N, C-alpha and C positions, 0 to 999 in steps of 0.2 A: 460825622460828616467835617469837613475842613470846611473852616468860616475866617471870612478875611475883612478885616476893618476897612472902613471906606466914609469919606466924607460927605453928607447930602449938602443941599442949597444952602441949608440956614445956617452951616457950619457946624452943625454938631454930628456926632459920629453914629454909624449905626454898623450892622455885621452882615456881610452877604455870605451866603451858603452856596458855596461853588457846583455842587451835585445838583442842586436844584434851578439854579439861576435866580435865587429868590432873597429878598434880604427883610431883616428884623422891621425895618422900620422905610418909611417912603423915602426914595432918593431925594424928593424937591423938598425935604426939611422933616427931619427925625422928631425934634420939640414941636416944630410947627405942627405935624399931623396929631401926634398926642395933645396937644393945648386946645386944638379946635374938635376935633374928635370926642376926645373923652373927657377934658376937661370942662368946655364950652357947652356943647350938645348933649353933653351924658352929666357930669357931677351939677355944673349951674344950672341946668334946665330942672334937672329934679328938686333940688332947693327952691326953685322960681315956682314949681307946682306942689311942692309939700313943705308947708310950715313946720319943718321938725327939727330939735337940733341936734340929730346925727343921721347918719345913713349907714348901711351894710352893703358891702361894693362884693361882688364877685369879677377876678378878671381872670379872662379865659386866653393863656399866656403868659404867663409872669414875664418870660425871658429876659431882657435886660433891666429889668424894673425902673424903666422911665415914668411908666403908667402910675406906678405906686408911688413914686417920689417925687410926681407933680402933685399928686392927691395929699402926699402929706404936706407939700409947700403950702397949698391952698388950706389947710388947716391951720399953720401957723399965720395967717392973714385973716383969717374969718373965726367966726363963733362956735362953728359946727364942729361935730366931733365924726371919725371914721372908724370901722371896723372894717379891713380890710382883707380879702384871702385872695391868695394868688393861686392858680393851679398849673402847672408846667411838668411834662414828663421827663423834659431833658435839660434841667437846668446847666447854666452856664459856668464854665470853669472862671476861678476869680482872676486870674492873668486876664482873662478877656475882659473883664469887667474895668479892671484899672485901667482899659486903654481909653476908654469910654468917658468924653469930655462934659457930660451934662452938667454936672456942677459946676464949673468953671463958667460955663455959659450962663448959667442960672443965677450966678454970684452967690453961691451957697457952699454949705461944707461937703469936702469931698468924703471927708471921714464919716460922715452921716450917710452917705448914698453906698459907701462901702459896708457898711453895717447892715444896710438891706440885705446885702449878700451873705454878708458871715451870719446873721440871724438863723438859729436852728430850723430846720424842716420839723413840719409836722406839729407845731408847738405855736403859742401866740406869744407875741413879742410886744411889749410895750414901748413904743416910740417918744410919746410924749402923753400928756392927759389926754389930748383930742384924736390920738392916731395908733392904732393895734392894729399889726400885721401878723398875718399866720400864713404859710408858704406850704402848700400840701403838693408833693409829688404825685403825679396818678393822670391816667390818661382822661380826658374831658367824658370820655362815654360811660367813666365810673362815678362820675358825679350821681350820688344818690340822694341828698338833701331837698328837702320841699319846704315852701314857703318860708325861707331864710333871708333872702336878700331883697335891697330895694332896686340896685342897679348891677347892671352887669355891663363890665367893659367887655366885647366880643374882638379881642385880638388875635386868633388864630391865623397861620399863615394862609395865603389866599387860596381860593378854589381851584386854581390851575394846579397848584401841587400837591394839594391835600382837599379833594372833592367831599370824601368824604367827613369832614368837619362842619358842612354846611349843607346837610341833609335835615331832614323831617326828625330823623332820629335823635339828630345832636339838639336841634330847637325845641322838640318836645321836653327832654332834659333841661335847658334852660328856660322853659315856659314854668314846670314844676317848681324849678327852685328860686323862682320868685314870687314873692310877696303879691298881691292885689294891686293893683297901679304901679306895678314894678316897671322898669325900664331897662332897655337893652340898646347900646349904641356900637356902632362898627363901623370901619372905615369903608366897607365892601357895600355896593350898589348892584351885584350881580342878580339878575333876573332871576335867575332858579333858587339863590338864596334867600331872596324876599320871597317868593312863592311858598317856599318850604316855611319861613317865619310864619304868615298868612297860614297855612293849612293847619299847623298845631294852635291856633288862637289869638296870635299876636295882631293888632293893629298896627299895620307899618307907614311910616312918611318917609318920603324920599327929602331931604336936605341937601341943601349945598354942600360942596366936599373939602376938602384941606386943600393945600396948595397942589396942583398937579390933577385933580380930582373934580371931575365935573358934581357928581351927587356921593352921600351917603347914607346910610339908613338908620334913622330909630324906630324899633320897636316896642309898644307898650302892652302892658296884659291888662 
């Protein structure tokens, strides 16, 4: 599928899938959305509730690597450690990645951001003493681990274009993969998705959404 670069409202770039009329990040701000949904309401929330030195994160939809990179930058500013697993069925090409301007807007190393994408798949890569990344190329329905993660960044494409990713079947896999008291956060607030999460056992909370969205969801095991 053809992907086109475009600038979102906060100046950060994202990619638009022409065939689906869908984008990898919110048009209201790629970085702004990621910081609000996954860093503030996911990562920071988890540490506020769990006084532990580290967290194991599963990302559903590694995509541009923005969520992973922002999480890495958080470990540079804080004392906690992160083991990060990103699942992606269709990795982006490196020439697409090089067009993204996240590092410059975040006043950090472009080389480090590119290293996230150059890192081998199916292996764990150490980026610092406090951040380890494993990228796995597979479909979300193929995830089979149980009680392995503390936090899930659920960043799949929207229910309009991929409704099969927002079902009880998928959220049951997410539930099993989380440890007790584990947390899932997503930019979505769709009623069908919320009910699917509740049906498999999650307690689900509506939260204020990122720029351009009224609400988002946080689900707790």
